C-alpha positions as CSV (number, residue, x, y, z in Angstrom):
1,M,-9.1,-131.1,157.0
2,A,-8.5,-128.3,154.5
3,T,-5.9,-128.9,151.9
4,D,-2.7,-126.9,152.2
5,L,-2.5,-125.2,148.8
6,S,0.8,-123.6,149.6
7,K,2.4,-127.0,148.8
8,K,0.5,-127.4,145.6
9,T,1.3,-126.5,142.0
10,V,-1.3,-125.3,139.5
11,R,-0.8,-125.1,135.7
12,I,-3.0,-122.8,133.7
13,Y,-3.7,-123.3,130.0
14,G,-5.1,-120.4,128.0
15,Y,-4.7,-117.6,125.5
16,G,-4.3,-114.4,127.6
17,L,-7.9,-113.2,128.1
18,F,-8.2,-114.5,131.7
19,E,-4.9,-116.2,132.6
20,C,-2.8,-113.4,133.9
21,F,-5.2,-112.0,136.5
22,M,-6.4,-115.5,137.4
23,G,-2.8,-116.6,137.9
24,I,-2.0,-113.6,140.1
25,R,-5.0,-114.4,142.3
26,L,-4.2,-118.2,142.6
27,A,-0.6,-117.4,143.5
28,E,-1.9,-115.9,146.7
29,S,-2.6,-119.4,147.9
30,F,-0.8,-121.9,145.7
31,G,2.9,-122.7,146.2
32,K,3.5,-122.4,142.4
33,V,1.5,-121.1,139.5
34,E,2.5,-122.0,136.0
35,L,1.1,-120.6,132.7
36,F,1.2,-122.2,129.3
37,T,-0.1,-120.2,126.3
38,P,-0.2,-122.1,122.9
39,W,2.5,-120.6,120.7
40,K,4.0,-123.3,118.5
41,G,3.6,-123.6,114.7
42,S,5.6,-123.4,111.6
43,Y,6.2,-119.7,112.2
44,P,6.0,-119.0,115.9
45,V,5.9,-115.3,117.1
46,P,6.8,-113.9,120.5
47,A,3.4,-112.3,121.1
48,K,1.8,-115.7,121.7
49,N,4.5,-117.0,124.1
50,L,5.3,-113.9,126.1
51,I,1.9,-113.5,127.8
52,G,2.5,-113.8,131.5
53,I,6.3,-113.2,131.3
54,G,7.4,-111.0,134.3
55,V,3.9,-111.1,135.9
56,P,4.2,-111.5,139.7
57,G,3.5,-115.0,140.9
58,I,3.5,-116.6,137.4
59,V,6.0,-119.0,136.0
60,K,5.8,-119.5,132.2
61,V,6.2,-123.0,130.8
62,N,6.9,-123.6,127.1
63,N,5.6,-127.2,126.9
64,F,2.2,-128.0,128.4
65,F,2.7,-131.8,128.7
66,E,6.1,-131.6,130.3
67,N,6.5,-132.8,133.9
68,L,2.7,-133.4,134.3
69,D,3.3,-135.4,137.5
70,S,4.7,-132.3,139.2
71,V,1.3,-130.5,138.7
72,D,-1.5,-130.9,141.3
73,L,-4.2,-128.9,139.5
74,F,-4.8,-127.9,135.9
75,C,-7.0,-124.8,135.2
76,F,-8.8,-123.9,131.9
77,F,-10.7,-120.7,132.3
78,D,-11.4,-120.2,128.6
79,V,-13.5,-122.1,126.1
80,G,-12.1,-124.8,123.9
81,D,-9.5,-127.5,124.4
82,G,-12.1,-129.8,126.0
83,D,-10.2,-132.7,124.4
84,I,-7.1,-131.9,126.4
85,Q,-9.1,-131.6,129.6
86,Q,-10.8,-134.9,129.0
87,T,-7.4,-136.6,128.4
88,L,-6.1,-135.2,131.7
89,R,-9.2,-136.3,133.5
90,A,-9.0,-139.8,132.0
91,Q,-5.5,-140.0,133.6
92,G,-7.0,-139.3,137.0
93,R,-5.7,-135.7,137.2
94,R,-7.5,-132.8,138.9
95,V,-8.9,-130.4,136.2
96,F,-10.9,-127.2,136.5
97,G,-12.7,-126.5,133.2
98,T,-15.9,-127.2,131.2
99,G,-14.5,-130.0,129.1
100,T,-16.7,-131.2,126.3
101,A,-19.2,-128.5,127.0
102,D,-17.2,-126.2,124.7
103,V,-19.5,-127.5,121.9
104,L,-22.4,-125.7,123.6
105,E,-20.7,-122.4,122.9
106,Y,-19.2,-123.1,119.5
107,D,-22.2,-124.8,117.9
108,R,-24.8,-122.1,118.2
109,V,-27.4,-123.8,116.0
110,G,-27.0,-127.0,117.9
111,F,-27.4,-125.2,121.2
112,K,-30.7,-123.7,120.0
113,K,-31.9,-127.2,119.3
114,I,-30.9,-128.3,122.8
115,L,-32.9,-125.3,124.2
116,E,-35.9,-126.5,122.3
117,S,-35.4,-130.1,123.5
118,V,-35.6,-129.0,127.2
119,G,-38.6,-126.8,126.6
120,L,-37.0,-123.4,126.7
121,P,-38.1,-120.6,124.3
122,V,-35.9,-119.8,121.3
123,A,-36.0,-116.5,119.4
124,P,-37.0,-116.9,115.7
125,Y,-33.9,-117.3,113.6
126,K,-32.6,-118.2,110.1
127,V,-29.5,-120.1,109.2
128,L,-27.8,-118.6,106.1
129,K,-25.0,-120.2,104.1
130,G,-22.4,-117.8,102.7
131,I,-21.7,-114.1,102.8
132,Q,-23.8,-113.5,99.7
133,S,-26.9,-115.0,101.3
134,L,-26.3,-112.9,104.4
135,Q,-25.9,-109.8,102.3
136,E,-29.2,-110.3,100.5
137,E,-31.0,-111.0,103.7
138,L,-29.7,-107.9,105.4
139,K,-30.8,-105.7,102.6
140,K,-34.4,-106.5,103.3
141,P,-36.2,-103.9,105.4
142,E,-37.6,-106.5,107.7
143,S,-34.1,-107.6,108.7
144,R,-33.3,-104.2,110.3
145,G,-32.9,-104.7,114.1
146,K,-32.0,-108.4,113.8
147,W,-28.8,-109.9,115.1
148,V,-26.0,-111.6,113.1
149,K,-24.1,-114.4,114.8
150,V,-21.4,-116.7,113.6
151,S,-21.4,-120.4,114.6
152,T,-18.1,-122.0,115.4
153,Y,-15.7,-119.4,114.0
154,R,-16.3,-116.5,116.4
155,G,-13.1,-114.9,115.4
156,I,-14.7,-113.9,112.1
157,C,-16.8,-111.4,113.9
158,E,-18.6,-110.7,117.2
159,T,-22.3,-110.7,117.3
160,F,-23.7,-107.4,115.9
161,E,-27.1,-105.8,115.2
162,N,-28.1,-105.0,111.7
163,K,-29.0,-101.3,112.0
164,G,-29.3,-101.1,108.3
165,Y,-27.4,-102.5,105.4
166,K,-25.2,-99.5,104.9
167,Y,-24.0,-99.9,108.5
168,S,-23.5,-103.7,108.2
169,M,-21.8,-103.7,104.8
170,P,-18.3,-102.8,106.1
171,K,-18.5,-105.6,108.6
172,L,-19.5,-108.1,105.9
173,D,-16.5,-106.9,103.8
174,V,-14.2,-107.6,106.7
175,M,-15.7,-111.0,107.3
176,A,-15.4,-111.9,103.6
177,A,-11.8,-111.1,103.6
178,K,-11.2,-113.2,106.7
179,L,-13.1,-116.1,105.3
180,G,-11.4,-116.0,101.9
181,A,-12.4,-119.0,99.7
182,Y,-14.7,-120.3,102.5
183,R,-16.9,-117.2,102.3
184,N,-19.6,-119.1,100.4
185,D,-19.7,-122.0,102.9
186,Q,-19.7,-120.3,106.3
187,E,-23.0,-120.5,108.1
188,F,-24.5,-117.4,109.8
189,I,-27.4,-117.0,112.1
190,L,-29.8,-114.1,111.7
191,E,-31.8,-113.9,114.9
192,D,-34.9,-111.8,115.8
193,S,-34.4,-109.2,118.5
194,I,-36.3,-109.8,121.8
195,P,-37.2,-106.5,123.4
196,G,-36.6,-106.5,127.1
197,T,-33.7,-106.7,129.6
198,E,-30.7,-109.0,129.6
199,P,-29.5,-110.3,132.9
200,G,-27.3,-113.3,133.5
201,D,-25.7,-115.4,136.2
202,D,-22.2,-116.7,136.7
203,R,-21.6,-119.8,138.7
204,F,-19.4,-122.8,139.4
205,L,-20.5,-126.3,138.5
206,V,-19.3,-129.6,140.0
207,N,-20.2,-132.3,137.5
208,G,-23.0,-130.1,136.4
209,V,-24.3,-129.3,139.9
210,S,-24.2,-125.6,141.0
211,L,-22.3,-124.5,144.1
212,P,-24.8,-122.8,146.5
213,I,-23.6,-119.2,145.9
214,A,-23.5,-117.4,142.5
215,T,-23.5,-113.9,141.0
216,F,-26.5,-112.4,139.2
217,G,-25.9,-109.2,137.2
218,Y,-26.3,-106.9,134.2
219,E,-23.7,-106.0,131.5
220,N,-23.6,-102.7,129.7
221,K,-21.9,-104.1,126.7
222,N,-18.2,-103.3,126.4
223,K,-18.6,-100.6,129.1
224,S,-19.4,-102.0,132.6
225,Y,-20.9,-104.8,134.7
226,L,-22.9,-104.9,138.0
227,C,-23.7,-108.0,140.0
228,R,-24.6,-109.2,143.4
229,A,-23.6,-112.3,145.2
230,T,-26.6,-114.4,146.2
231,A,-27.8,-117.9,147.0
232,I,-28.8,-119.9,144.0
233,K,-32.3,-120.1,145.3
234,N,-32.6,-116.3,145.3
235,I,-31.7,-115.8,141.7
236,P,-34.8,-114.3,139.9
237,G,-37.1,-117.0,138.6
238,P,-36.8,-116.6,134.9
239,V,-33.0,-116.7,135.0
240,K,-32.8,-119.6,137.4
241,H,-35.3,-121.5,135.3
242,V,-32.9,-121.5,132.4
243,T,-30.1,-123.2,134.4
244,D,-32.5,-125.6,136.1
245,A,-33.8,-126.7,132.7
246,L,-30.3,-127.2,131.3
247,A,-29.0,-129.0,134.4
248,P,-29.2,-132.5,132.7
249,I,-27.1,-131.1,129.8
250,Y,-24.5,-129.7,132.1
251,K,-24.5,-133.1,134.0
252,K,-24.0,-135.0,130.7
253,H,-20.9,-133.0,130.0
254,N,-19.6,-133.3,133.6
255,I,-18.8,-129.6,133.8
256,C,-16.3,-128.9,136.6
257,G,-15.6,-125.2,136.1
258,M,-17.2,-121.8,135.5
259,I,-20.1,-121.0,133.2
260,S,-21.8,-117.7,132.3
261,S,-25.3,-117.1,130.9
262,E,-26.9,-114.3,129.0
263,V,-30.7,-114.4,129.2
264,R,-33.1,-112.0,127.4
265,I,-36.4,-111.4,129.3
266,G,-39.3,-109.3,128.1
267,K,-42.7,-108.3,129.4
268,D,-44.0,-111.8,129.1
269,Q,-41.1,-112.9,131.4
270,K,-40.1,-115.7,129.1
271,P,-36.4,-116.5,129.4
272,Y,-34.6,-116.5,126.1
273,F,-31.1,-117.9,126.5
274,I,-29.2,-115.7,124.1
275,D,-25.7,-117.0,124.5
276,F,-23.9,-119.6,126.6
277,C,-20.4,-119.1,127.8
278,S,-18.7,-122.4,128.4
279,R,-16.0,-120.6,130.3
280,A,-15.4,-117.8,132.7
281,G,-17.3,-114.8,131.5
282,S,-15.6,-111.5,130.7
283,P,-17.0,-109.6,132.4
284,P,-17.4,-110.6,135.3
285,S,-14.6,-113.1,135.9
286,E,-12.3,-110.2,136.6
287,L,-14.2,-109.4,139.7
288,I,-15.3,-112.9,140.6
289,C,-11.8,-114.0,141.4
290,E,-11.6,-111.3,144.1
291,L,-15.3,-111.3,145.1
292,Y,-14.9,-114.8,146.7
293,K,-12.2,-114.7,149.4
294,N,-11.8,-118.5,149.0
295,F,-11.5,-118.4,145.2
296,P,-8.3,-120.6,145.1
297,E,-10.0,-123.1,147.3
298,I,-13.1,-123.1,145.0
299,C,-10.9,-124.0,142.0
300,W,-9.2,-126.8,143.9
301,A,-12.5,-128.3,145.2
302,V,-14.5,-128.0,141.9
303,A,-11.7,-129.7,140.0
304,G,-11.8,-132.6,142.6
305,D,-15.6,-133.1,142.3
306,E,-16.0,-131.6,145.7
307,M,-18.8,-129.2,146.8
308,I,-17.7,-126.0,148.6
309,T,-19.5,-122.8,149.5
310,P,-18.2,-119.6,147.9
311,E,-17.5,-116.8,150.5
312,P,-18.2,-113.3,149.1
313,I,-16.5,-110.3,150.6
314,A,-19.3,-108.0,149.7
315,K,-22.9,-108.0,148.5
316,Y,-22.3,-106.1,145.3
317,A,-19.5,-105.9,142.8
318,A,-18.9,-103.6,139.8
319,E,-16.5,-103.5,136.9
320,V,-15.6,-100.8,134.4
321,L,-13.9,-101.9,131.2
322,I,-10.8,-100.0,130.1
323,K,-10.1,-99.8,126.4
324,S,-7.5,-98.5,124.0
325,E,-7.7,-98.1,120.2
326,M,-4.1,-99.3,120.1
327,A,-4.9,-102.7,121.5
328,P,-5.7,-104.6,118.3
329,T,-2.4,-103.9,116.7
330,D,0.2,-102.3,119.1
331,W,2.1,-103.3,122.2
332,V,0.5,-100.9,124.7
333,P,2.7,-99.6,127.6
334,L,0.9,-99.8,130.9
335,D,2.0,-98.2,134.2
336,F,0.6,-99.1,137.6
337,K,1.7,-100.3,141.0
338,E,1.8,-104.0,141.3
339,T,-0.2,-103.8,144.5
340,D,-3.0,-102.4,142.4
341,L,-3.4,-105.6,140.5
342,K,-5.9,-106.6,143.2
343,R,-8.3,-104.1,141.6
344,L,-6.9,-103.8,138.1
345,K,-7.5,-107.0,136.0
346,L,-5.5,-106.8,132.7
347,R,-5.5,-109.0,129.7
348,N,-2.5,-110.3,127.7
349,L,-0.1,-108.9,130.2
350,C,3.7,-109.1,130.2
351,K,6.7,-107.3,131.7
352,I,9.9,-106.7,129.7
353,E,12.9,-104.6,130.9
354,N,10.8,-103.4,133.8
355,Q,8.0,-102.1,131.6
356,Y,4.5,-103.7,131.5
357,Y,2.7,-104.1,128.2
358,Y,-0.6,-105.3,126.8
359,I,0.4,-107.6,124.0
360,P,-2.0,-107.4,120.9
361,Q,-3.8,-110.6,120.1
362,D,-6.7,-111.5,117.9
363,G,-9.4,-109.4,119.5
364,G,-10.8,-106.0,120.3
365,T,-9.9,-102.9,122.1
366,I,-10.4,-104.0,125.8
367,L,-7.2,-103.8,127.9
368,G,-9.0,-105.2,131.0
369,G,-11.2,-103.9,133.8
370,A,-11.2,-102.0,137.1
371,I,-13.3,-103.6,139.8
372,G,-15.0,-102.5,143.0
373,F,-17.0,-103.9,145.9
374,G,-19.5,-102.7,148.4
375,D,-22.5,-103.5,150.5
376,T,-24.5,-101.0,148.3
377,L,-24.6,-100.6,144.6
378,E,-23.3,-97.1,144.8
379,A,-20.3,-98.1,146.8
380,A,-19.3,-100.8,144.4
381,Q,-19.8,-98.4,141.4
382,L,-17.8,-95.6,142.9
383,E,-14.9,-97.9,143.8
384,A,-14.7,-99.4,140.3
385,L,-14.7,-96.0,138.7
386,S,-12.1,-94.7,141.1
387,N,-9.9,-97.7,140.4
388,C,-9.8,-96.9,136.7
389,Q,-7.4,-94.1,137.7
390,L,-4.9,-96.8,139.0
391,L,-3.9,-97.4,135.4
392,D,-1.6,-94.9,133.7
393,C,-1.9,-95.5,129.9
394,E,-1.7,-92.6,127.4
395,E,-4.2,-94.1,125.0
396,S,-6.7,-95.7,127.4
397,H,-10.2,-94.6,128.1
398,F,-13.4,-95.8,129.9
399,A,-17.1,-94.8,130.0
400,A,-17.4,-92.7,133.1
401,D,-21.2,-92.6,132.7
402,A,-21.6,-96.4,132.1
403,F,-23.4,-97.1,135.3
404,D,-26.0,-94.4,134.5
405,E,-27.2,-96.6,131.7
406,T,-27.1,-99.7,133.9
407,D,-29.3,-98.0,136.5
408,E,-31.9,-97.4,133.8
409,E,-31.7,-101.1,133.0
410,L,-32.3,-102.1,136.6
411,K,-35.5,-100.0,136.6
412,K,-36.7,-101.7,133.5
413,A,-35.8,-105.2,134.9
414,E,-37.9,-104.4,138.0
415,K,-40.9,-103.7,135.7
416,Y,-40.4,-107.0,134.1
417,G,-40.7,-108.9,137.3
418,L,-37.1,-109.5,138.2
419,G,-37.4,-107.7,141.5
420,R,-35.1,-105.2,143.1
421,F,-31.4,-105.6,142.5
């Protein structure tokens, strides 16, 4: 007998990247959806605590551990806080999240060693200690085209390609300022580039075991995303091989939540697992919560160690990212119809005095995404692009030609043996 979610309360823990649009979606089925965003400290500021205020279907709570017995399901869609998840699970509570597997995303060097231990290929890399060591390495001609990654403290910088020292130098200056006195101790990874295409899959795990349906897709970085819903067995071999090889690791961490993979595949068809997301991916979690018509039921089942079959509403899904240069520092006014939140998925959202805002946090320029679905790629793409117009924001913009680049990527992927998308 199916559980009546309308009589259940879910409490979401997170920082604003996923929690508003996930909460809106869960509120369609759950009786009550609560949201806690960490905000306390010696000098608390409203920006941390106002995320979700005034958003339809969401009730803000100021203390996460208050009235725990009134909550039926706890959801963690972002990385981190595995210790809190484990504490709740030890108490016998129902928790959706990746738990201790957050270390697989944070410790990038350690994750590479895990990849080697299960027989997966690893791109050549160096571990460099301190900004000065990184500067000296990036000045070398042979370092052009390699990728710089930060282990643990991702907030220092996102992964970037060294296109030449003069281009990387400003980024290093910013990192040095953020690191302060720790600049000589921070570890960096300098990784060789792997020519090829970069697909990935997004799936739900129940104690490390995949649900039978997942998405397989391609990201056009910071612009768009395309995916198709498919049976796990039909995911292209090289990508599926990565998750199969890591299944014992996922089982060890008892993952009961969402994961996302980024796999680099070249002409030799070797799958290089570039980055692991021990959380919902962004993209495509914005579209995944709508792609599966039983998404709330999936969250409930997965958290309870129960297998369930996701039910996609379409074969293909597409997302276009919407950005604003105001986002890193300013409260960005946003205008839209609340009914359009089925197709507009916005980050760090709040409503004050009848006006919606994007609240600036530590992050980039992305406000959110517009999503679309269809039984053909073209239909999904056109709907996503059309839905970008649902947001009225003076400073916002999106790449209208983003899918043209993805179409070229699909042609290349077919050449590399990944089949037709």
